[in-house]
C-alpha positions as CSV (number, residue, x, y, z in Angstrom):
1,M,25.4,-16.4,6.0
2,I,21.6,-17.0,6.4
3,D,20.5,-16.9,10.1
4,E,19.6,-20.7,11.1
5,G,16.8,-19.1,13.4
6,V,15.1,-17.3,10.6
7,L,15.0,-20.4,8.4
8,V,13.5,-22.6,11.2
9,Q,10.7,-19.7,11.6
10,Q,10.1,-19.5,8.0
11,F,9.5,-23.3,7.9
12,L,7.1,-23.1,11.0
13,N,5.3,-20.3,9.5
14,R,4.9,-22.1,6.3
15,K,3.5,-25.3,8.2
16,Q,1.3,-23.1,10.2
17,R,-0.2,-21.7,6.9
18,E,-0.5,-25.3,5.5
19,R,-2.5,-26.5,8.4
20,L,-5.1,-23.6,7.8
21,K,-8.4,-25.4,7.1
22,K,-11.4,-23.4,5.8
23,P,-13.9,-23.0,8.5
24,D,-17.5,-24.1,8.2
25,W,-18.8,-20.7,7.7
26,L,-16.9,-20.6,4.1
27,K,-18.7,-23.7,2.7
28,I,-21.1,-23.1,-0.2
29,K,-23.9,-24.7,-1.9
30,L,-23.8,-25.4,-5.6
31,G,-26.4,-23.9,-7.7
32,D,-28.5,-25.0,-10.7
33,P,-26.0,-26.1,-13.4
34,R,-28.7,-25.3,-16.1
35,N,-28.6,-21.7,-15.4
36,Q,-24.7,-21.8,-15.1
37,N,-24.5,-23.3,-18.3
38,A,-26.8,-20.9,-20.1
39,V,-24.6,-18.0,-18.8
40,L,-21.4,-19.8,-19.8
41,D,-22.7,-20.4,-23.3
42,L,-23.8,-16.7,-23.5
43,I,-20.4,-15.5,-22.4
44,S,-18.4,-17.8,-24.9
45,G,-20.8,-17.1,-27.7
46,L,-20.1,-13.4,-27.4
47,N,-16.4,-13.8,-26.7
48,L,-16.6,-12.3,-23.3
49,H,-14.7,-12.9,-20.0
50,T,-16.1,-12.7,-16.4
51,V,-14.3,-11.9,-13.3
52,C,-16.3,-14.7,-11.9
53,Q,-14.3,-17.1,-13.8
54,E,-11.0,-15.4,-14.0
55,A,-10.9,-14.8,-10.1
56,N,-12.4,-18.0,-9.1
57,C,-14.9,-16.5,-7.2
58,P,-16.6,-18.6,-4.5
59,N,-20.1,-17.2,-5.2
60,I,-20.1,-18.1,-8.9
61,F,-22.6,-21.0,-8.5
62,E,-25.2,-18.6,-6.5
63,C,-24.7,-15.7,-8.9
64,W,-24.9,-17.8,-12.2
65,T,-28.0,-19.6,-10.9
66,D,-29.4,-16.2,-10.8
67,K,-28.0,-15.5,-14.5
68,T,-25.9,-12.8,-13.0
69,A,-22.3,-12.3,-14.0
70,T,-19.7,-9.6,-13.7
71,F,-18.2,-8.7,-17.0
72,M,-14.5,-8.2,-17.6
73,L,-13.2,-5.8,-20.1
74,G,-9.8,-5.8,-21.9
75,G,-9.3,-9.4,-22.2
76,D,-8.2,-12.0,-19.7
77,T,-4.6,-10.9,-19.3
78,C,-3.4,-8.4,-16.8
79,T,-0.4,-6.2,-17.1
80,R,0.2,-6.0,-13.1
81,H,1.4,-8.6,-10.6
82,C,-0.7,-8.5,-7.6
83,G,-0.1,-11.2,-5.1
84,F,-3.6,-12.2,-4.5
85,C,-5.2,-12.5,-8.1
86,A,-5.7,-15.4,-10.3
87,V,-6.0,-13.4,-13.5
88,N,-3.5,-14.2,-16.2
89,K,-0.3,-12.0,-16.1
90,G,1.6,-11.0,-19.2
91,K,1.2,-9.1,-22.4
92,P,-2.5,-8.4,-23.3
93,M,-4.2,-8.8,-26.6
94,D,-5.6,-5.8,-28.7
95,L,-8.9,-4.5,-27.5
96,D,-11.8,-6.1,-29.0
97,P,-13.8,-3.1,-30.7
98,M,-17.0,-5.2,-30.4
99,E,-16.7,-5.9,-26.8
100,P,-18.9,-2.9,-25.7
101,T,-21.6,-4.0,-28.0
102,H,-21.5,-7.6,-26.8
103,V,-21.5,-6.6,-23.1
104,A,-24.7,-4.7,-23.8
105,E,-26.0,-7.7,-25.6
106,A,-25.4,-10.0,-22.7
107,V,-26.7,-7.6,-20.2
108,K,-30.0,-7.5,-22.4
109,H,-30.2,-11.2,-22.8
110,L,-29.9,-11.8,-19.0
111,D,-32.3,-9.0,-18.4
112,L,-30.2,-7.5,-15.8
113,K,-31.5,-4.6,-13.5
114,H,-28.0,-3.9,-12.3
115,A,-24.8,-4.5,-14.5
116,V,-21.4,-4.8,-12.8
117,I,-18.4,-4.2,-15.2
118,T,-14.9,-4.6,-14.3
119,S,-11.6,-5.0,-16.2
120,V,-8.1,-6.1,-16.3
121,N,-5.3,-3.4,-15.8
122,R,-4.2,-2.3,-19.3
123,D,-1.2,-0.3,-18.4
124,D,-0.2,-1.2,-22.1
125,L,-2.6,1.3,-23.4
126,P,-2.0,5.2,-23.2
127,D,-5.4,5.8,-21.7
128,G,-5.5,2.8,-19.5
129,G,-8.5,1.6,-21.5
130,S,-10.7,4.4,-20.2
131,M,-12.2,5.2,-23.6
132,H,-13.2,1.7,-24.1
133,W,-14.8,1.6,-20.5
134,A,-16.7,4.8,-21.5
135,E,-17.9,3.3,-24.7
136,T,-19.1,0.2,-23.0
137,I,-21.2,2.2,-20.4
138,V,-22.9,4.1,-23.3
139,R,-23.6,1.0,-25.0
140,V,-25.1,-0.7,-22.1
141,R,-27.2,2.2,-21.6
142,E,-28.4,2.6,-25.0
143,M,-29.6,-1.0,-25.1
144,N,-30.9,-1.4,-21.4
145,P,-32.0,2.2,-20.6
146,E,-33.6,0.8,-17.1
147,C,-30.3,-1.0,-16.0
148,K,-28.1,0.6,-13.3
149,V,-24.4,0.2,-14.3
150,E,-21.6,-0.2,-11.8
151,V,-18.0,-0.1,-12.6
152,L,-15.1,-1.6,-10.8
153,I,-12.3,0.3,-12.4
154,P,-8.4,0.1,-12.0
155,D,-6.4,3.2,-10.9
156,F,-5.3,4.3,-14.4
157,N,-1.9,5.0,-12.8
158,G,-3.5,8.0,-11.2
159,D,-4.3,9.7,-14.6
160,E,-7.1,12.1,-13.9
161,D,-8.2,12.4,-17.4
162,A,-8.6,8.6,-17.7
163,L,-10.8,8.7,-14.7
164,N,-12.8,11.5,-16.1
165,N,-13.4,9.6,-19.4
166,V,-15.1,7.1,-17.2
167,L,-17.1,9.4,-15.0
168,R,-18.3,11.2,-18.0
169,A,-20.1,8.2,-19.1
170,R,-22.0,8.7,-15.8
171,P,-22.0,5.3,-14.2
172,D,-24.3,4.8,-11.3
173,V,-21.8,3.5,-9.1
174,L,-17.9,4.0,-9.3
175,N,-16.2,1.2,-7.5
176,H,-12.2,1.2,-7.0
177,N,-11.0,-1.4,-4.6
178,T,-8.2,-0.6,-2.3
179,E,-7.9,-4.4,-1.8
180,T,-5.8,-4.2,1.4
181,I,-4.3,-1.9,4.1
182,A,-1.6,0.5,3.3
183,R,1.3,-1.4,5.2
184,L,0.7,-4.6,2.9
185,Y,0.8,-2.8,-0.3
186,R,4.1,-3.7,-1.4
187,R,3.4,-7.5,-0.9
188,V,0.0,-7.5,-1.9
189,R,-0.3,-4.7,-4.7
190,P,3.4,-4.1,-5.7
191,D,2.4,-2.0,-8.8
192,A,0.0,0.1,-7.1
193,E,-0.1,3.0,-4.6
194,Y,-2.5,3.3,-1.6
195,D,-2.5,7.1,-1.7
196,Q,-3.2,7.1,-5.4
197,S,-6.2,4.9,-5.0
198,M,-7.5,7.1,-2.2
199,E,-7.1,10.2,-4.5
200,L,-8.9,8.4,-7.1
201,L,-11.9,7.8,-4.8
202,A,-11.6,11.4,-3.5
203,R,-11.7,12.8,-7.3
204,A,-14.9,10.5,-8.0
205,A,-16.6,11.9,-4.8
206,H,-15.9,15.5,-6.1
207,F,-17.4,14.5,-9.3
208,R,-20.5,13.1,-7.6
209,D,-20.8,16.3,-5.4
210,T,-20.5,18.7,-8.3
211,Q,-22.1,16.8,-11.3
212,M,-24.0,13.7,-10.5
213,P,-25.4,13.5,-6.9
214,A,-27.0,10.2,-7.4
215,M,-23.9,8.5,-8.2
216,K,-22.4,6.4,-5.3
217,T,-18.5,5.7,-4.8
218,K,-17.6,2.3,-3.5
219,S,-14.4,0.5,-2.4
220,G,-13.6,-2.9,-0.9
221,I,-10.9,-5.0,0.6
222,M,-10.0,-8.5,1.4
223,A,-9.3,-9.6,5.0
224,G,-6.9,-12.3,6.2
225,L,-3.7,-11.1,4.4
226,G,-2.1,-10.2,7.6
227,E,-3.8,-7.1,8.7
228,S,-5.1,-6.4,12.2
229,F,-8.5,-5.6,13.1
230,E,-7.5,-2.0,14.0
231,E,-5.7,-1.5,10.7
232,V,-9.0,-2.2,8.8
233,V,-10.7,0.4,11.0
234,D,-7.8,2.8,10.2
235,L,-8.5,2.2,6.4
236,M,-12.1,2.7,7.0
237,K,-11.4,6.1,8.3
238,D,-9.3,6.9,5.2
239,L,-12.1,5.9,2.9
240,R,-14.6,8.0,4.8
241,R,-12.1,10.9,4.5
242,A,-12.1,10.4,0.7
243,S,-16.1,10.6,1.0
244,C,-16.8,6.9,0.0
245,D,-20.4,6.0,0.1
246,I,-20.1,2.1,0.2
247,M,-17.5,-0.4,1.4
248,T,-17.1,-4.1,1.1
249,I,-15.1,-6.4,3.3
250,G,-14.7,-10.1,2.6
251,Q,-12.3,-13.1,3.3
252,Y,-9.2,-13.5,1.1
253,L,-9.2,-17.0,-0.5
254,Q,-5.8,-18.2,-2.1
255,P,-6.8,-18.9,-5.6
256,Y,-4.1,-21.4,-6.2
257,E,-0.6,-22.3,-4.6
258,K,1.7,-19.6,-6.1
259,R,-0.5,-16.8,-4.8
260,L,-0.3,-15.3,-1.3
261,P,-1.2,-17.6,1.5
262,V,-4.3,-17.1,3.8
263,E,-2.9,-15.6,7.1
264,R,-6.1,-16.3,9.0
265,Y,-9.7,-16.8,8.6
266,V,-11.5,-13.9,9.9
267,T,-14.6,-14.8,12.1
268,P,-18.1,-13.7,11.1
269,E,-18.3,-11.9,14.4
270,E,-15.3,-9.6,13.4
271,F,-16.9,-8.9,10.1
272,A,-20.3,-8.0,11.9
273,E,-18.3,-5.6,14.1
274,W,-16.6,-3.9,11.2
275,K,-20.1,-3.4,9.6
276,K,-21.3,-1.9,12.7
277,I,-18.1,0.6,13.1
278,G,-18.5,1.4,9.4
279,E,-22.0,2.3,9.5
280,A,-21.4,4.5,12.7
281,M,-18.5,6.1,10.6
282,G,-21.1,7.4,8.0
283,F,-20.8,4.8,5.2
284,K,-24.4,4.7,3.4
285,H,-23.8,0.8,3.3
286,V,-21.3,-1.7,4.5
287,E,-21.2,-5.1,3.2
288,S,-19.0,-7.3,5.6
289,S,-19.0,-11.0,5.7
290,P,-16.6,-14.0,4.8
291,L,-18.1,-14.5,1.4
292,T,-18.5,-10.8,0.7
293,R,-17.1,-9.6,-2.7
294,S,-17.2,-6.3,-4.7
295,S,-19.8,-7.5,-6.9
296,Y,-21.7,-10.0,-4.8
297,H,-25.3,-8.7,-4.0
298,A,-24.0,-5.4,-5.7
299,R,-27.5,-4.4,-6.7
300,T,-28.6,-4.7,-2.9
301,Q,-25.7,-2.7,-2.0
302,A,-26.4,0.1,-4.2
303,E,-30.1,0.2,-3.4
304,A,-29.1,0.4,0.5
305,G,-26.8,3.2,-0.2
306,E,-29.5,4.9,-2.3
307,K,-32.1,4.6,0.6
308,A,-29.5,6.0,3.2
309,S,-29.3,9.1,0.9
310,T,-33.0,9.9,1.1
Protein backbone atom coordinates (compact mmCIF):
# COMPACT_ATOMS: atom_id res chain seq x y z
CA MET A 1 0.00 0.00 0.00
CA ILE A 2 1.32 3.46 -0.93
CA ASP A 3 1.79 5.77 2.03
CA GLU A 4 -0.70 8.64 1.85
CA GLY A 5 1.82 11.03 3.38
CA VAL A 6 4.32 10.24 0.62
CA LEU A 7 1.71 11.03 -2.03
CA VAL A 8 0.87 14.33 -0.36
CA GLN A 9 4.55 15.31 -0.18
CA GLN A 10 5.06 14.39 -3.84
CA PHE A 11 2.09 16.58 -4.76
CA LEU A 12 3.43 19.49 -2.72
CA ASN A 13 6.89 19.12 -4.24
CA ARG A 14 5.39 19.11 -7.73
CA LYS A 15 3.34 22.23 -7.03
CA GLN A 16 6.39 23.96 -5.60
CA ARG A 17 8.36 23.25 -8.78
CA GLU A 18 5.44 24.46 -10.89
CA ARG A 19 5.53 27.77 -9.03
CA LEU A 20 9.18 28.39 -9.88
CA LYS A 21 9.38 31.37 -12.16
CA LYS A 22 12.46 32.45 -14.05
CA PRO A 23 14.16 35.33 -12.24
CA ASP A 24 15.04 38.58 -13.96
CA TRP A 25 18.71 37.65 -14.30
CA LEU A 26 17.76 34.89 -16.76
CA LYS A 27 16.04 37.20 -19.21
CA ILE A 28 17.81 37.44 -22.58
CA LYS A 29 17.89 39.86 -25.48
CA LEU A 30 17.04 38.76 -29.01
CA GLY A 31 19.79 39.22 -31.57
CA ASP A 32 19.85 40.29 -35.18
CA PRO A 33 17.59 37.86 -37.11
CA ARG A 34 19.51 38.49 -40.35
CA ASN A 35 22.68 36.96 -38.94
CA GLN A 36 20.71 34.16 -37.29
CA ASN A 37 19.11 33.32 -40.63
CA ALA A 38 22.53 33.36 -42.31
CA VAL A 39 23.83 30.74 -39.85
CA LEU A 40 20.67 28.66 -40.19
CA ASP A 41 20.87 28.73 -44.00
CA LEU A 42 24.51 27.66 -43.92
CA ILE A 43 23.90 24.79 -41.50
CA SER A 44 20.87 23.54 -43.41
CA GLY A 45 22.70 23.75 -46.73
CA LEU A 46 25.59 21.62 -45.42
CA ASN A 47 23.30 19.13 -43.65
CA LEU A 48 24.80 19.99 -40.25
CA HIS A 49 23.36 20.03 -36.75
CA THR A 50 24.18 22.41 -33.91
CA VAL A 51 23.89 21.88 -30.19
CA CYS A 52 22.57 25.45 -30.09
CA GLN A 53 19.34 24.22 -31.68
CA GLU A 54 19.15 20.70 -30.32
CA ALA A 55 19.73 21.74 -26.69
CA ASN A 56 17.50 24.83 -26.85
CA CYS A 57 20.42 26.95 -25.68
CA PRO A 58 19.32 30.29 -24.17
CA ASN A 59 22.35 32.03 -25.72
CA ILE A 60 21.55 31.08 -29.32
CA PHE A 61 20.39 34.60 -30.26
CA GLU A 62 23.56 36.25 -28.99
CA CYS A 63 25.92 33.65 -30.45
CA TRP A 64 24.22 33.44 -33.82
CA THR A 65 24.20 37.22 -34.05
CA ASP A 66 28.00 36.88 -33.88
CA LYS A 67 27.77 34.14 -36.55
CA THR A 68 29.05 31.61 -34.02
CA ALA A 69 27.68 28.09 -33.67
CA THR A 70 28.65 24.88 -31.90
CA PHE A 71 28.61 22.03 -34.41
CA MET A 72 27.21 18.65 -33.38
CA LEU A 73 28.62 15.51 -34.98
CA GLY A 74 26.96 12.15 -35.49
CA GLY A 75 23.46 13.29 -36.39
CA ASP A 76 20.66 14.53 -34.13
CA THR A 77 19.75 11.32 -32.28
CA CYS A 78 21.53 10.17 -29.10
CA THR A 79 21.81 6.63 -27.77
CA ARG A 80 21.58 7.74 -24.13
CA HIS A 81 18.75 8.90 -21.89
CA CYS A 82 20.02 11.83 -19.81
CA GLY A 83 17.25 13.43 -17.82
CA PHE A 84 18.19 16.99 -18.67
CA CYS A 85 18.80 16.82 -22.41
CA ALA A 86 16.54 18.00 -25.24
CA VAL A 87 18.34 16.01 -27.97
CA ASN A 88 16.36 13.20 -29.64
CA LYS A 89 16.77 9.71 -28.16
CA GLY A 90 16.71 6.46 -30.09
CA LYS A 91 18.49 4.64 -32.93
CA PRO A 92 20.80 7.03 -34.82
CA MET A 93 21.35 7.17 -38.57
CA ASP A 94 24.62 6.08 -40.19
CA LEU A 95 27.46 8.57 -39.95
CA ASP A 96 27.65 11.05 -42.81
CA PRO A 97 31.12 10.62 -44.38
CA MET A 98 30.98 14.21 -45.64
CA GLU A 99 30.24 15.68 -42.23
CA PRO A 100 33.89 16.41 -41.26
CA THR A 101 34.40 18.32 -44.52
CA HIS A 102 31.11 20.18 -44.16
CA VAL A 103 32.01 21.29 -40.61
CA ALA A 104 35.36 22.56 -41.92
CA GLU A 105 33.58 24.45 -44.70
CA ALA A 106 31.16 26.04 -42.22
CA VAL A 107 34.04 27.14 -39.97
CA LYS A 108 35.71 28.75 -42.98
CA HIS A 109 32.51 30.45 -44.16
CA LEU A 110 31.87 31.91 -40.70
CA ASP A 111 35.56 32.91 -40.43
CA LEU A 112 35.80 31.45 -36.94
CA LYS A 113 38.90 31.94 -34.84
CA HIS A 114 37.73 29.38 -32.27
CA ALA A 115 35.52 26.48 -33.36
CA VAL A 116 33.58 24.36 -30.86
CA ILE A 117 32.54 20.86 -31.89
CA THR A 118 30.45 18.41 -29.90
CA SER A 119 28.43 15.27 -30.68
CA VAL A 120 25.62 13.02 -29.62
CA ASN A 121 26.61 9.80 -27.86
CA ARG A 122 27.10 7.02 -30.41
CA ASP A 123 27.24 3.91 -28.24
CA ASP A 124 26.06 1.97 -31.30
CA LEU A 125 29.49 2.38 -32.93
CA PRO A 126 32.49 0.20 -31.93
CA ASP A 127 34.73 3.24 -31.38
CA GLY A 128 31.95 5.55 -30.18
CA GLY A 129 32.51 7.66 -33.29
CA SER A 130 36.00 8.67 -32.17
CA MET A 131 37.64 8.30 -35.60
CA HIS A 132 34.87 10.48 -37.06
CA TRP A 133 35.82 13.01 -34.38
CA ALA A 134 39.50 12.79 -35.30
CA GLU A 135 38.80 13.24 -39.00
CA THR A 136 36.69 16.32 -38.28
CA ILE A 137 39.48 17.96 -36.28
CA VAL A 138 41.95 17.23 -39.09
CA ARG A 139 39.63 18.61 -41.78
CA VAL A 140 38.92 21.79 -39.80
CA ARG A 141 42.66 22.32 -39.31
CA GLU A 142 43.47 21.72 -42.98
CA MET A 143 40.93 24.28 -44.18
CA ASN A 144 41.33 26.75 -41.27
CA PRO A 145 44.96 26.60 -40.07
CA GLU A 146 44.63 29.67 -37.82
CA CYS A 147 41.45 28.48 -36.08
CA LYS A 148 41.63 26.96 -32.59
CA VAL A 149 39.62 23.76 -32.20
CA GLU A 150 37.72 22.94 -29.00
CA VAL A 151 36.00 19.57 -28.70
CA LEU A 152 33.27 18.66 -26.21
CA ILE A 153 33.38 14.87 -26.24
CA PRO A 154 31.28 12.06 -24.74
CA ASP A 155 32.85 9.52 -22.39
CA PHE A 156 33.21 6.77 -25.07
CA ASN A 157 32.14 4.31 -22.33
CA GLY A 158 35.57 4.64 -20.77
CA ASP A 159 37.37 3.35 -23.89
CA GLU A 160 40.90 4.73 -23.62
CA ASP A 161 41.71 3.91 -27.26
CA ALA A 162 38.71 5.96 -28.41
CA LEU A 163 39.84 8.90 -26.29
CA ASN A 164 43.35 8.60 -27.73
CA ASN A 165 41.93 8.72 -31.27
CA VAL A 166 40.63 12.20 -30.48
CA LEU A 167 43.71 13.31 -28.55
CA ARG A 168 46.07 12.29 -31.35
CA ALA A 169 44.21 14.73 -33.63
CA ARG A 170 45.50 17.37 -31.16
CA PRO A 171 42.56 19.61 -30.25
CA ASP A 172 43.43 22.89 -28.54
CA VAL A 173 40.82 22.31 -25.83
CA LEU A 174 39.56 18.89 -24.71
CA ASN A 175 36.25 19.32 -22.92
CA HIS A 176 34.16 16.64 -21.25
CA ASN A 177 31.31 17.72 -19.02
CA THR A 178 30.52 15.93 -15.78
CA GLU A 179 27.15 17.76 -15.98
CA THR A 180 26.27 17.30 -12.29
CA ILE A 181 27.54 16.06 -8.92
CA ALA A 182 28.19 12.37 -8.20
CA ARG A 183 25.11 11.91 -5.98
CA LEU A 184 22.74 12.91 -8.79
CA TYR A 185 24.26 10.80 -11.59
CA ARG A 186 21.70 8.01 -11.40
CA ARG A 187 18.85 10.47 -11.94
CA VAL A 188 20.56 12.97 -14.25
CA ARG A 189 22.94 10.75 -16.28
CA PRO A 190 21.69 7.14 -15.85
CA ASP A 191 23.89 5.75 -18.64
CA ALA A 192 27.10 7.38 -17.40
CA GLU A 193 29.47 7.04 -14.44
CA TYR A 194 30.97 9.91 -12.46
CA ASP A 195 34.30 8.17 -11.82
CA GLN A 196 34.59 7.27 -15.51
CA SER A 197 34.26 10.92 -16.49
CA MET A 198 36.90 11.90 -13.95
CA GLU A 199 39.22 9.21 -15.29
CA LEU A 200 38.75 10.50 -18.85
CA LEU A 201 39.73 14.01 -17.77
CA ALA A 202 42.76 12.68 -15.89
CA ARG A 203 43.88 10.74 -18.99
CA ALA A 204 43.47 13.85 -21.13
CA ALA A 205 45.53 15.83 -18.63
CA HIS A 206 48.27 13.19 -18.79
CA PHE A 207 48.34 13.52 -22.59
CA ARG A 208 48.59 17.29 -22.16
CA ASP A 209 51.46 17.02 -19.72
CA THR A 210 53.44 14.48 -21.76
CA GLN A 211 52.67 15.37 -25.39
CA MET A 212 50.83 18.66 -25.84
CA PRO A 213 51.49 21.20 -23.06
CA ALA A 214 49.48 23.92 -24.81
CA MET A 215 46.27 21.90 -24.79
CA LYS A 216 43.71 22.77 -22.09
CA THR A 217 41.33 20.36 -20.38
CA LYS A 218 37.88 21.56 -19.46
CA SER A 219 34.66 20.41 -17.80
CA GLY A 220 31.33 21.88 -16.77
CA ILE A 221 28.16 21.32 -14.80
CA MET A 222 24.60 22.61 -14.57
CA ALA A 223 23.39 23.96 -11.23
CA GLY A 224 19.81 23.81 -10.00
CA LEU A 225 19.22 20.06 -10.27
CA GLY A 226 19.17 19.43 -6.53
CA GLU A 227 22.83 19.79 -5.55
CA SER A 228 24.01 21.81 -2.56
CA PHE A 229 26.53 24.63 -2.72
CA GLU A 230 29.06 22.48 -0.86
CA GLU A 231 28.58 19.53 -3.21
CA VAL A 232 29.57 21.73 -6.14
CA VAL A 233 32.71 22.73 -4.24
CA ASP A 234 33.50 19.03 -3.67
CA LEU A 235 33.10 18.37 -7.42
CA MET A 236 35.47 21.25 -8.15
CA LYS A 237 38.02 19.58 -5.89
CA ASP A 238 37.61 16.32 -7.84
CA LEU A 239 38.18 18.17 -11.12
CA ARG A 240 41.34 19.74 -9.78
CA ARG A 241 42.57 16.31 -8.66
CA ALA A 242 42.07 15.29 -12.31
CA SER A 243 44.18 18.36 -13.25
CA CYS A 244 41.32 20.06 -15.09
CA ASP A 245 42.27 23.53 -16.35
CA ILE A 246 38.94 25.25 -17.09
CA MET A 247 35.50 24.86 -15.51
CA THR A 248 32.07 26.17 -16.47
CA ILE A 249 29.04 26.41 -14.17
CA GLY A 250 25.63 27.51 -15.44
CA GLN A 251 21.97 27.36 -14.49
CA TYR A 252 20.02 24.28 -15.60
CA LEU A 253 16.89 25.19 -17.57
CA GLN A 254 14.24 22.55 -18.25
CA PRO A 255 14.04 22.22 -22.06
CA TYR A 256 10.51 20.84 -22.03
CA GLU A 257 7.98 19.31 -19.65
CA LYS A 258 9.15 15.69 -19.72
CA ARG A 259 12.72 16.56 -18.79
CA LEU A 260 13.97 16.98 -15.21
CA PRO A 261 12.43 19.99 -13.43
CA VAL A 262 14.44 22.92 -12.14
CA GLU A 263 14.83 22.40 -8.39
CA ARG A 264 15.95 25.97 -7.78
CA TYR A 265 17.36 29.04 -9.50
CA VAL A 266 20.86 29.70 -8.22
CA THR A 267 21.58 33.36 -7.50
CA PRO A 268 24.28 35.33 -9.34
CA GLU A 269 26.01 35.80 -5.98
CA GLU A 270 26.40 32.04 -5.54
CA PHE A 271 27.80 31.68 -9.07
CA ALA A 272 30.29 34.45 -8.29
CA GLU A 273 31.34 32.69 -5.10
CA TRP A 274 31.95 29.41 -6.96
CA LYS A 275 34.13 31.31 -9.42
CA LYS A 276 36.14 32.80 -6.57
CA ILE A 277 36.56 29.42 -4.86
CA GLY A 278 37.54 27.69 -8.11
CA GLU A 279 40.19 30.23 -8.97
CA ALA A 280 41.63 29.86 -5.47
CA MET A 281 41.82 26.08 -6.06
CA GLY A 282 44.03 26.62 -9.08
CA PHE A 283 41.73 26.45 -12.10
CA LYS A 284 43.21 28.54 -14.91
CA HIS A 285 39.73 29.92 -15.56
CA VAL A 286 36.25 29.48 -14.10
CA GLU A 287 33.23 30.71 -16.06
CA SER A 288 30.34 30.78 -13.59
CA SER A 289 27.06 32.61 -14.13
CA PRO A 290 23.38 31.80 -14.71
CA LEU A 291 23.69 31.84 -18.52
CA THR A 292 27.09 30.13 -18.73
CA ARG A 293 27.23 27.14 -21.08
CA SER A 294 30.21 25.02 -22.16
CA SER A 295 30.57 26.74 -25.51
CA TYR A 296 29.31 30.19 -24.47
CA HIS A 297 32.27 32.60 -24.72
CA ALA A 298 34.44 29.51 -25.31
CA ARG A 299 37.13 31.53 -27.07
CA THR A 300 37.35 33.94 -24.13
CA GLN A 301 37.55 31.02 -21.71
CA ALA A 302 40.39 29.41 -23.67
CA GLU A 303 42.31 32.67 -23.98
CA ALA A 304 41.96 33.28 -20.23
CA GLY A 305 43.33 29.77 -19.62
CA GLU A 306 46.29 30.47 -21.90
CA LYS A 307 47.10 33.72 -20.10
CA ALA A 308 46.97 31.95 -16.75
CA SER A 309 49.52 29.43 -18.05
CA THR A 310 52.10 32.07 -18.96
